[in-house]
C-alpha positions, 0 to 999 in steps of 0.5 A, a space after each residue: 430727133 428735133 429739126 433745127 428749122 423748128 427751133 427757130 421762131 417763125 419771124 427768124 425763119 422768114 427773114 432768111 436766118 438759116 439756123 443755129 451754129 453751137 449756141 449762136 444764130 448764124 446771121 446770114 440774110 437773104 434780101 430779096 430786093 437788091 437794087 443796083 447801087 451804081 445806077 439807082 432809079 430816078 423816082 428813088 434818087 429824087 426822093 432822097 436827101 439832096 446831100 445823100 444823092 449819088 450826085 448832089 443836087 438841089 431841090 429848088 429851081 427857078 421857073 417862068 410864071 405867067 400871069 393869068 390877067 395880062 400874061 406877063 411872064 415873070 421869073 420866080 424861085 421855087 422856094 421864095 420867102 417873099 410874095 411875088 407880084 406881077 410887074 403889070 397888074 400887081 397880081 399875086 403870083 406866089 405866096 410863101 410857105 414853109 418850104 416851096 412857094 404856092 402858086 396862085 390858082 390859074 397861073 401856069 409855070 414852066 421849069 427854067 432849063 439849064 
């Protein structure tokens, strides 16, 4: 007599398909990595699209950038689309890219709090 598990391809038996029922394959899946959908991990939430998170939040933020020459602090938007220069010494603080603005090397920054 032939066992039912031997009729399944190896890939289907690994995925958790249980076997045949009449002429159809029963599609009961067993998922090994179940996660809590109400309390997802923070790093997983941050990777999601801004509109598909559990609570919608933007990817952009404001930051204080300290000039490396005169130590003047300037507020800059993270996704700035224009070149931002220091008010005192006219040094370039950040340059726009396709998404986030790229800070000049040597400039330190901190995220603005709420």
